[in-house]
N, C-alpha and C positions, 0 to 999 in steps of 0.2 A: 697659772702657767699657760693656759690656752693651748694653742697648737705648737708652741715653741717647746723644744726639748732643753732641759738644763744641760750644763756642760757634763755633768755626771752621766746623764742618760745618753748623751751623744758618745761619750767614751765607751759606755757599755755596748751601745749599738755597733760602734766601730770594732770593738774586741770580739763581738759575737759574729761579725760577718767576715773577719780576717783571721780565721782560726788556723789555717794551714792546710786543711783538706777541704775539697769542694763539698763533700757530703756534709761535713760539720758546718761549713759556711751556710749551706742551704737550709739545713734543719734548724740549727741553733740561731743563725742570723735571721731566718724567716720568722721564727717564733718571737724573737726579741723585737723585731721590726713591727710585728703585728700587735704586740702587747706592751711595749715599753712605757707608753703614756699612762697605762692603768696600774703599773706596779706600785705597791706601797713602799714605804721606806724599808720595812723588814724584808720585802721581796727583793729590793735593790741590793741590800746587804748580802742576801743569799746568792743572788745572781753574780755579784762580784766575786764571791768565794768560788762558786761553781766554774766561772770562766778561767780560773787559775789552774784548773785541772787539765790533763792531757786529752786530746781528741779521742784516742782509742778508749780511754776510760769513760769519757762523757758519752760517746756513742753506745757503748755497752750498757751504761746505766740508763740511757734513754730507752733502749730496747727492753730493758728489764729493771725498772725502777726499784723493785724490792731487793735487787742484788747490790744496790749501791751501799756505800758505807752509811751507817746510821745518821751521821751528821748531814748527809745529802738526801735523806728520805724526806722530801718536802713537797708541798703541793705544786711548786714550780716545776720540779722534775717530773711529776705525774702529768702535768699539763703539757710539758715538752714531749713526753712519750705519746700522749694522745694526739698532739700536733703532728708528730712524725708519722704515726699510724695513718692519720687522715691524709697527709701529703703522699704517702706511698700508695694509697688506694685510688687517688685521683690522678 
């Protein structure tokens, strides 16, 4: 794949940066932009499902990953939470 993103990765990047709220665009989009090249197939599947959820739910789950529904308790959500915490401290 090299430096090129697949059409699937480009779609997920687009969806993560055009959420509808600026805060979600910055947090989710920033995280995806920084990590999309490294996601495994399983992580891409999870990300696709996660991006179907509403911004208020996602932002709540990112701030409290263990409060998310069991199907969304995944390392990607934990990493998103850590990314969000890092971004707000800097």
